[in-house]
Phi, psi and omega in degrees: 000141176280159178296153179279144172296158183304316183292321177294326175297319181294317178299313181300317179301312181299311183294326179295326180277332182211087182294348180262006180302130177291159178296330178294312178297317179299316178301315181296319183291326183256359174078032179236171174283163180297320179295320179298316179295315179304313180300315181293319178299316181299318180295320179297321178293317183293325179283349181086006178292315174259118183269343179162181180228131182225158171272129176271117185266145176277108185304317182298316183295327183267012172089022178233067186284345184261117176250140179212158171252132179240117176272134182251129175234127181300138173284318174249108183298343179272356179290150181300146182271071180238030183301312180306319180295314182295334185255000187299335183273358180272103190290341178290344178281111182275322182216151179227119185246125170280130185229159172272148178124201183293320180276158179266320183219154171235129181254140170258121182235156175224129182222171185276336187196166174303323178297318178296322175300316179300315180294320177300314179300318178299315181294321180294313179301319180291316185288322188257346182057058182228165168263155183233156171224125187247137172239118181272135180278129179270321175206163182229092179302325171197154177204169176065024178290142175279155179302150176295125181252000000 
């Protein structure tokens, strides 16, 4: 993928900070007409630069105060590497990262309690036939930051 033009970088920066920004406000902030901004945003979406718009939910407020990282290590190194497929229906898994190192994948999960985490670990082990190592998050100074544009 080619680098973004300076004006597209500015548009991406504004939308990364406020995905609900109106085209009028966006145009004002980047110094273009509303129609020009609309066209550029559409092109950024078509190119896959902008993958979508989401509401960021406060996990604690919706009853999921426990965040953890779960590292997956295959029990049988010869087993097929299809863990993301095996785990895709487990909704407590927020993100799945393929990583280099001893582990194959690291999962970001959110659950309601230590008991819920224990149950989730059991379900992950059964579904993927892996061993797990869990790191519980104590606090989150920041998260969900967009890449620097």
